[in-house]
Every structure is written in C-alpha cells, then in structure tokens.
C-alpha positions as a printed NumPy array, in Angstrom:
array([[-34.991,  40.726, -48.587],
       [-37.076,  43.531, -47.109],
       [-35.389,  46.14 , -44.935],
       [-31.816,  45.001, -45.609],
       [-28.883,  47.372, -46.112],
       [-25.36 ,  46.535, -47.264],
       [-22.919,  45.993, -44.399],
       [-19.804,  44.211, -45.701],
       [-18.307,  42.437, -48.708],
       [-15.026,  40.641, -49.337],
       [-13.422,  37.195, -49.395],
       [-11.889,  34.771, -46.915],
       [ -8.127,  34.907, -47.279],
       [ -6.027,  31.775, -47.071],
       [ -4.955,  32.712, -43.541],
       [ -8.63 ,  33.052, -42.526],
       [ -9.127,  29.321, -43.118],
       [ -8.272,  26.552, -40.686],
       [ -7.137,  22.943, -40.812],
       [-10.614,  21.943, -42.057],
       [-10.112,  23.973, -45.229],
       [-12.867,  26.509, -44.553],
       [-13.133,  29.926, -42.916],
       [-12.622,  29.632, -39.17 ],
       [-15.501,  30.406, -36.818],
       [-13.692,  33.366, -35.268],
       [-13.298,  35.033, -38.683],
       [-17.05 ,  34.942, -39.276],
       [-17.426,  37.023, -36.115],
       [-14.672,  39.382, -37.287],
       [-16.686,  40.036, -40.46 ],
       [-19.871,  40.424, -38.408],
       [-18.183,  43.03 , -36.201],
       [-17.108,  44.932, -39.318],
       [-20.723,  44.797, -40.436],
       [-21.849,  46.213, -37.089],
       [-19.565,  49.149, -37.779],
       [-21.458,  49.821, -41.007],
       [-24.783,  49.549, -39.225],
       [-23.541,  51.925, -36.528],
       [-22.889,  54.492, -39.231],
       [-26.405,  53.985, -40.575],
       [-27.91 ,  54.912, -37.181],
       [-25.766,  58.052, -36.774],
       [-23.154,  56.333, -34.573],
       [-20.235,  56.488, -37.007],
       [-18.004,  57.176, -33.98 ],
       [-18.987,  53.931, -32.2  ],
       [-15.799,  51.923, -32.76 ],
       [-13.228,  54.701, -32.59 ],
       [-10.841,  54.886, -29.638],
       [-12.169,  58.317, -28.578],
       [-15.853,  57.317, -28.736],
       [-18.078,  58.389, -25.856],
       [-20.546,  55.605, -26.613],
       [-20.47 ,  52.32 , -28.489],
       [-22.448,  49.153, -29.229],
       [-21.375,  46.168, -27.141],
       [-22.476,  42.605, -28.044],
       [-24.421,  41.011, -25.187],
       [-25.58 ,  37.86 , -27.015],
       [-24.752,  36.146, -30.272],
       [-26.64 ,  33.516, -32.224],
       [-24.683,  32.274, -35.246],
       [-25.804,  29.732, -37.796],
       [-23.133,  28.391, -40.167],
       [-24.96 ,  27.224, -43.288],
       [-22.557,  26.662, -46.207],
       [-18.781,  26.497, -46.041],
       [-16.777,  29.53 , -47.148],
       [-13.344,  28.791, -48.595],
       [-10.408,  31.009, -49.542],
       [-11.08 ,  33.357, -52.443],
       [-14.858,  32.939, -52.562],
       [-16.768,  36.269, -52.679],
       [-19.082,  36.932, -49.748],
       [-21.58 ,  39.717, -49.137],
       [-23.334,  40.749, -45.953],
       [-26.566,  42.686, -45.545],
       [-28.513,  43.358, -42.388],
       [-31.417,  44.954, -40.6  ],
       [-32.824,  45.647, -37.137],
       [-35.148,  42.943, -35.844],
       [-36.142,  44.797, -32.683],
       [-34.952,  47.54 , -30.369],
       [-35.706,  49.107, -27.002],
       [-34.459,  52.049, -24.972],
       [-30.86 ,  50.858, -24.575],
       [-30.403,  47.802, -26.82 ],
       [-31.13 ,  46.409, -30.283],
       [-31.361,  43.006, -31.919],
       [-29.388,  43.121, -35.172],
       [-29.668,  40.586, -37.985],
       [-26.75 ,  40.065, -40.392],
       [-27.067,  37.894, -43.489],
       [-23.854,  36.577, -45.133],
       [-24.251,  35.035, -48.604],
       [-22.165,  33.536, -51.368],
       [-22.003,  35.21 , -54.781],
       [-24.761,  32.932, -56.114],
       [-27.126,  34.055, -53.359],
       [-26.926,  30.92 , -51.226],
       [-26.616,  31.637, -47.495],
       [-23.193,  31.183, -45.894],
       [-24.009,  32.264, -42.338],
       [-26.508,  34.261, -40.303],
       [-25.993,  36.325, -37.146],
       [-28.46 ,  37.599, -34.571],
       [-26.644,  39.964, -32.227],
       [-28.149,  41.656, -29.193],
       [-26.123,  44.839, -28.719],
       [-26.24 ,  47.27 , -25.822],
       [-25.756,  51.009, -26.265],
       [-23.182,  51.793, -23.559],
       [-21.074,  54.673, -22.312],
       [-17.431,  53.766, -22.943],
       [-16.323,  55.413, -19.683],
       [-18.587,  53.385, -17.382],
       [-19.64 ,  50.416, -19.525],
       [-23.242,  51.043, -18.48 ],
       [-26.207,  51.082, -20.899],
       [-27.971,  54.36 , -21.6  ],
       [-30.72 ,  55.463, -24.028],
       [-30.212,  55.84 , -27.758],
       [-30.225,  59.355, -29.159],
       [-33.345,  60.657, -30.897],
       [-31.613,  60.395, -34.292],
       [-30.518,  56.802, -33.612],
       [-34.021,  55.824, -32.511],
       [-35.475,  57.092, -35.764],
       [-32.978,  55.092, -37.82 ],
       [-33.357,  51.937, -35.734],
       [-37.064,  52.051, -36.505],
       [-36.452,  52.819, -40.179],
       [-34.107,  49.82 , -40.512],
       [-36.513,  47.279, -39.027],
       [-36.866,  44.141, -41.134],
       [-37.328,  40.393, -40.87 ],
       [-35.01 ,  37.399, -41.008],
       [-35.476,  35.179, -44.086],
       [-36.755,  31.65 , -43.526],
       [-33.657,  29.961, -44.988],
       [-31.375,  31.273, -42.235],
       [-33.552,  31.058, -39.128],
       [-32.246,  29.328, -35.965],
       [-32.686,  25.586, -35.64 ],
       [-31.588,  23.688, -32.541],
       [-30.446,  26.733, -30.551],
       [-33.33 ,  29.158, -31.042],
       [-32.938,  32.276, -28.836],
       [-36.696,  32.852, -28.947],
       [-37.325,  29.431, -27.421],
       [-34.528,  29.264, -24.823],
       [-33.283,  32.586, -23.415],
       [-29.796,  32.759, -21.913],
       [-30.136,  32.539, -18.097],
       [-29.284,  35.737, -16.243],
       [-28.066,  33.785, -13.205],
       [-24.389,  33.832, -12.285],
       [-22.263,  31.104, -13.888],
       [-19.301,  30.1  , -11.712],
       [-16.485,  27.611, -11.296],
       [-18.435,  26.02 ,  -8.426],
       [-20.973,  24.681, -10.947],
       [-18.151,  23.377, -13.147],
       [-16.538,  21.559, -10.213],
       [-19.864,  20.126,  -9.05 ],
       [-20.458,  18.207, -12.287],
       [-16.811,  17.526, -13.12 ],
       [-16.785,  19.339, -16.469],
       [-13.296,  18.835, -17.96 ],
       [-10.882,  21.67 , -18.645],
       [-10.131,  21.907, -22.372],
       [ -8.311,  25.242, -22.64 ],
       [ -6.28 ,  27.74 , -20.633],
       [ -4.272,  30.858, -21.406],
       [ -3.813,  34.607, -21.113],
       [ -5.527,  37.376, -23.078],
       [ -3.083,  39.097, -25.453],
       [ -3.148,  42.839, -26.324],
       [ -3.65 ,  42.075, -30.041],
       [ -6.918,  40.281, -29.178],
       [ -8.483,  43.379, -27.61 ],
       [-10.607,  46.128, -29.168],
       [ -9.874,  49.865, -29.187],
       [-11.385,  50.135, -25.69 ],
       [ -9.04 ,  47.503, -24.273],
       [-11.678,  44.759, -23.93 ],
       [-11.195,  41.207, -25.221],
       [-12.938,  41.4  , -28.611],
       [-15.872,  39.088, -29.394],
       [-14.065,  37.027, -32.111],
       [-11.463,  36.006, -29.559],
       [-13.896,  34.003, -27.446],
       [-14.922,  31.806, -30.363],
       [-11.319,  31.541, -31.456],
       [-10.101,  30.365, -28.076],
       [-12.933,  27.842, -27.756],
       [-12.295,  26.567, -31.296],
       [ -8.597,  26.119, -30.51 ],
       [ -9.443,  24.131, -27.36 ],
       [-12.119,  21.711, -28.608],
       [ -9.59 ,  19.32 , -30.271],
       [ -8.079,  18.72 , -26.812],
       [-11.354,  17.024, -25.932],
       [-12.507,  15.698, -29.289],
       [ -9.525,  14.729, -31.456],
       [ -9.171,  11.075, -30.424],
       [-12.963,  10.607, -30.282],
       [-13.368,  11.929, -33.833],
       [-10.602,   9.642, -35.071],
       [-12.517,   6.673, -33.659],
       [-15.744,   7.849, -35.325],
       [-13.924,   8.223, -38.641],
       [-12.357,   4.774, -38.319],
       [-15.789,   3.254, -37.672],
       [-16.968,   4.773, -40.951],
       [-13.846,   3.935, -42.992],
       [-13.051,   7.648, -43.431],
       [ -9.388,   8.484, -43.977],
       [ -9.408,  12.178, -43.069],
       [-11.793,  13.638, -40.507],
       [-12.414,  16.947, -38.813],
       [-15.213,  18.901, -37.215],
       [-17.58 ,  21.668, -38.237],
       [-19.925,  23.849, -36.197],
       [-23.487,  24.271, -37.44 ],
       [-24.842,  26.649, -34.834],
       [-23.539,  28.692, -31.906],
       [-24.95 ,  30.777, -29.09 ],
       [-22.887,  32.953, -26.772],
       [-23.83 ,  35.055, -23.766],
       [-21.209,  37.683, -22.92 ],
       [-21.1  ,  38.155, -19.135],
       [-17.869,  39.854, -18.002],
       [-15.296,  41.348, -20.361],
       [-11.647,  40.412, -19.718],
       [ -8.756,  42.645, -20.737],
       [ -5.18 ,  42.099, -21.867],
       [ -3.235,  40.165, -19.255],
       [ -6.286,  38.501, -17.71 ],
       [ -6.146,  34.727, -17.501],
       [ -8.885,  32.373, -18.668],
       [ -9.835,  28.714, -18.463],
       [-12.391,  26.827, -20.593],
       [-14.547,  23.964, -19.302],
       [-16.932,  21.88 , -21.395],
       [-20.075,  19.871, -20.725],
       [-22.118,  17.666, -23.058],
       [-25.527,  19.145, -23.841],
       [-26.883,  16.676, -26.425],
       [-25.674,  13.916, -28.723],
       [-27.406,  12.333, -31.728],
       [-26.367,  10.175, -34.651],
       [-25.132,  13.101, -36.774],
       [-24.75 ,  16.005, -34.347],
       [-23.354,  16.662, -30.905],
       [-23.814,  19.733, -28.745],
       [-21.555,  21.115, -26.012],
       [-21.773,  23.92 , -23.478],
       [-18.455,  25.778, -23.288],
       [-17.787,  28.122, -20.356],
       [-14.888,  30.587, -20.457],
       [-14.073,  31.58 , -16.871],
       [-11.736,  33.707, -14.798],
       [ -9.594,  31.184, -12.874],
       [ -8.899,  33.772, -10.158],
       [-12.5  ,  34.737,  -9.306],
       [-14.358,  31.727, -10.706],
       [-16.792,  33.999, -12.578],
       [-17.73 ,  33.366, -16.203],
       [-16.644,  35.659, -19.006],
       [-18.826,  33.822, -21.526],
       [-21.255,  30.927, -21.477],
       [-21.971,  29.288, -24.807],
       [-23.427,  26.292, -26.583],
       [-22.452,  24.833, -29.952],
       [-23.962,  22.218, -32.257],
       [-21.27 ,  20.429, -34.292],
       [-20.689,  17.47 , -36.588],
       [-17.812,  15.168, -37.47 ],
       [-16.837,  15.868, -41.078],
       [-15.194,  13.715, -43.742],
       [-12.637,  16.158, -45.138],
       [-12.491,  14.419, -48.528],
       [-16.204,  14.081, -49.265],
       [-17.185,  17.152, -47.146],
       [-20.037,  15.059, -45.769],
       [-21.149,  14.476, -42.18 ],
       [-19.924,  11.239, -40.582],
       [-22.657,   9.564, -38.479],
       [-21.779,   8.51 , -34.943],
       [-21.972,   4.81 , -33.992],
       [-23.735,   3.962, -30.707],
       [-20.433,   2.97 , -29.088],
       [-18.969,   6.416, -29.717],
       [-22.154,   8.093, -28.458],
       [-21.689,   6.298, -25.144],
       [-18.035,   7.356, -25.012],
       [-18.966,  10.991, -25.566],
       [-21.211,  10.867, -22.496],
       [-18.122,   9.976, -20.439],
       [-15.807,  12.582, -21.966],
       [-17.757,  15.642, -20.802],
       [-20.428,  15.04 , -18.121],
       [-23.719,  16.864, -18.629],
       [-24.817,  19.745, -16.425],
       [-23.647,  23.091, -17.838],
       [-26.018,  25.2  , -19.914],
       [-25.965,  28.548, -21.664]])
C-alpha cells in the first residue's frame, strides 16, 4: 500500500473484548490514538501527547469502518498515511489488518493542530508541513467508507442542542459523569471514551428488540455489532462534567439499522459529540447477521423517532 508507514502492532487482550466475544469499539479507537502518536513523531511532533506539550493533534472527526472481528490473542498491525492536509489540520488514514493481511478496521481521522493552552488551531511548523506532504498516500479500495461516506455527507457545522432532541422526542439511553481515568494528559475526555459510553448505553434501547429479532429467526444467542461509525467532536468535557446520551433512528433495512447518537451536556444543552452508527444483529454462535422481520422494523421506528443527524 503506497505511502504507508508503520504505526502500531499488538493484540487484543481478553479484557479488551466485550460480551460479544470481540474487541470492543472503544478499544479500536484506543489503538488508533496510539497510532496517531506514532504519526505525530513522523511529522516532528514527538512531543504532541506529552503533558508538557505546547501543541498537539486533536481529533475533530472520526470515520471508522469495522470490517472483520478481532478476538483476544489475534495479532494486529496498523499502518497509515496522510490523505490530505491544510494550514491547521490533516486527514489521517489508519489501516488495521490481521496477520494474514485481511482488513480488520479502517480509520479516517481529521485532526486539528492546536495550542494546548488555548485549544485554538494554528499553523503547522515548516518541518511538519514537509513531512505531511511526504507521507501523503491513498486509502485502499477494500477499506473505503460505505454507508457513512464523509466525502458524500459532511458533518453539519450547525449547533446541536437539547432543544432538537426534545422536539423530536429522541429517547435518553445513557447518563453519567466523566471520570478522571477517562481523560487524556491535558484533562480532556479522551476520544475512546465517547464510543465506550455510547456502546455501554445502546443495550438500554436495543436489548429487548434484539431478543425479539433473534426469536423470530430461531437464534439462541444474539448480540450486536457495529459496521461503521462517524463522530463529530464538538465540545470537550472534562473530569466531573455530566453527560446524557439521546438516540434517534436514521435508517433501518432488513440486515442493518442506523442510529444517530448525541452526547450532550445536561446543564447547557450543548452537544459534546454527534455521531451515527450502522449496526447489525448478530448470531453469537454462527457469527452471522440475523435479518430483521418486517414486524421488528416497524417496532424500531417507534423505539427511537427519526430526526437527529450527524
């Protein structure tokens, strides 16, 4: 793959895997953030993720495609390149593969070059610019976005608020408080935490519905799996800040369903993150997708009214 450099290698540990038996979505982002650290070093920003850093790279958008399950003990390798860059930001591609070369996951991350003191973007250094250009490459065809293509549908820049949630009646699926251990060296809620909190909340909405889908297909053990995710990071919470998660149906088909998940500040009503996920119901014994009967499709429309977007 042209233009790729090595960013990370390792395995999922047993504690990285969830009740579905595969690596949890938040852990993929943990590995991707480690990979960003390697790329930072390659563009002369080896300081970027140290506590005393004057500047860093902050994720502004994520597109993640989960392609083949990763289970405990399986070797994984990550390479990456720069897809594009401008004065204060860059679009980074990260390619995670199994030992046999088959893709496990792919990440497209728009990062901003920011001053850690103010959080405001500022231009890359001359040395970083040269390396960003030198590392330019292309994303392979077998990992490109599918239903949630960032090139087709950009994340709206408009404010996302609790007023919009209330207007359509999007149900609350999660609530809690940001813990210190979930924050990065700069005190901000780290990117993996958003996916983790959403993942922990989805069963509140979907557990009974998935059981009904499984029963309709004579499946004994069922679960869920995400195929694709997009996240737009809007305001960064810190330890002690409260959050609430509301969900809206975006699309539903025989084999897939898509939700918009908004993580908001319950005090101000402003969004920390807006996101959309494409998921499936999974037979945990056969590891195959369970199709959704028409009756359950109609029920899903009632569970989470449409109206929220990225």
